[in-house]
C-alpha positions in Angstrom: -82.9 -5.9 -12.7 -80.8 -9.2 -12.6 -78.8 -7.6 -15.5 -78.3 -4.5 -13.7 -76.9 -6.1 -10.6 -74.8 -8.2 -12.7 -73.5 -5.3 -14.6 -72.8 -3.6 -11.2 -70.9 -6.5 -9.9 -68.6 -6.7 -13.0 -67.8 -3.1 -12.8 -67.1 -3.4 -8.9 -65.0 -6.3 -9.4 -63.1 -4.6 -12.4 -62.7 -1.5 -10.5 -61.3 -3.2 -7.2 -58.7 -5.2 -9.5 -57.6 -2.2 -10.8 -56.9 -0.8 -7.3 -54.6 -3.8 -6.4 -52.1 -3.0 -9.5 -48.9 -1.5 -8.1 -46.1 0.0 -9.6 -42.8 -1.2 -7.8 -39.3 0.8 -8.1 -36.4 -1.0 -6.8 -33.1 1.0 -5.9 -30.1 -0.4 -4.4 -26.9 0.8 -3.0 -24.4 -1.1 -1.0 -21.1 0.5 0.0 -17.7 -1.0 1.6 -15.1 1.1 3.3 -11.9 0.2 5.4 -11.8 1.2 9.1 -8.3 0.4 9.5 -9.0 -3.3 8.6 -6.1 -4.7 6.5 -5.7 -8.4 7.8 -6.0 -11.6 6.5 -6.5 -15.0 7.9 -3.6 -16.5 6.0 -0.1 -15.3 5.4 2.0 -16.6 2.4 4.2 -13.6 2.4 3.0 -11.0 4.9 2.8 -7.5 4.0 3.6 -4.6 6.1 2.8 -1.0 5.3 3.2 2.3 7.2 0.0 4.3 7.9 0.7 8.2 7.5 -1.9 10.2 9.2 -2.4 13.5 7.4 -1.2 16.1 10.0 -1.9 19.1 7.8 -5.7 18.1 7.9 -5.7 16.8 11.6 -9.2 15.8 12.8 -11.8 16.0 10.2 -15.6 16.3 10.6 -17.8 15.7 7.7 -21.4 15.7 7.3 -23.0 13.4 4.7 -27.0 13.8 4.0 -29.0 10.8 3.2 -32.7 10.6 2.0 -34.9 8.3 3.7 -35.0 6.2 0.3 -31.4 6.0 0.4 -30.9 5.0 4.1 -34.1 2.9 4.6 -34.6 1.5 1.2 -31.4 1.4 -0.8 -29.1 0.7 2.2 -31.9 -1.4 3.9 -31.7 0.6 7.0 -28.0 -1.2 7.7 -26.3 0.9 10.4 -22.8 -0.8 9.2 -23.6 0.1 5.7 -24.6 3.5 6.3 -21.4 4.0 8.2 -19.2 2.5 5.4 -20.9 4.8 3.0 -19.9 7.8 5.2 -16.2 6.5 5.5 -15.9 6.0 1.8 -17.4 9.7 0.9 -15.0 11.1 3.7 -12.0 8.9 2.3 -12.8 10.3 -1.2 -13.0 13.8 0.0 -9.7 13.9 1.9 -7.9 11.4 -0.5 -7.1 8.9 2.1 -7.0 5.4 2.3 -8.5 5.0 5.9 -10.3 7.2 8.4 -8.5 6.4 11.9 -10.4 6.3 15.0 -13.7 7.1 13.0 -16.7 8.0 15.2 -20.2 8.5 13.6 -23.4 10.2 14.7 -26.6 9.3 12.6 -29.4 11.4 13.2 -32.7 12.7 11.5 -32.5 16.1 9.7 -34.6 18.7 10.6 -37.3 18.5 8.1 -37.7 14.6 9.2 -37.3 14.0 5.5 -33.7 12.1 5.7 -30.6 11.5 7.9 -27.4 13.3 8.5 -24.4 11.1 9.1 -21.4 12.6 10.7 -18.0 11.1 10.7 -15.1 12.5 12.8 -11.7 10.8 12.5 -8.2 11.4 11.1 -7.7 10.7 7.4 -4.4 8.4 6.7 -2.9 6.8 3.5 -0.7 3.8 3.4 2.9 3.9 2.3 6.1 1.9 2.0 4.4 -1.7 1.4 7.0 -4.2 1.9 7.3 -8.0 2.5 7.3 -8.5 6.3 10.9 -9.2 7.7 11.7 -11.3 10.7 11.4 -8.2 13.0 7.7 -8.1 11.8 6.7 -11.4 12.6 6.7 -10.7 16.5 4.2 -7.9 15.9 2.0 -10.3 13.6 2.2 -12.9 16.2 1.3 -10.7 19.1 -1.7 -9.0 17.3 -3.1 -12.3 16.1 -2.7 -13.9 19.6 -4.5 -10.7 21.1 -7.3 -10.4 18.7 -7.9 -14.0 17.7 -10.0 -16.1 20.0 -10.0 -19.1 17.9 -6.4 -20.4 18.0 -6.8 -22.4 14.6 -7.5 -19.1 12.7 -3.9 -17.8 13.8 -1.8 -17.9 10.6 0.8 -20.8 10.1 3.6 -18.1 9.9 3.0 -17.1 13.5 2.6 -20.4 14.9 
């Protein structure tokens, strides 16, 4: 009888150990896109560029589906990363450098199996890159003063 109980306990222990074996699959995706964000904290020779909004396309509206796994696991549920992914996809689709005045709507799809990210904005491209001239410095100074609370971060060229 003791032998039977011992064998039963060993089988039970072995079976319990098997149930704790796990298969772990790791997937990762991270995206970065620009939201009209071409600034630097230091200017050696500042650059200026024209932003050309594509008037032929006008205001665009794109919807990008994401599975739950993509949004919650690969993108870690990070709203900023999900928005960046959507801007990146729209920029690719419209052959644009930026999506100006981008707005977003992120919602669960009808089946509840994932999400739909909607991007609305204006596709634009950069043109006429050039080294800033003296007349551009006032614009740079004004932008830095208005948007930088920490005065030490204002570039040396505009102090």
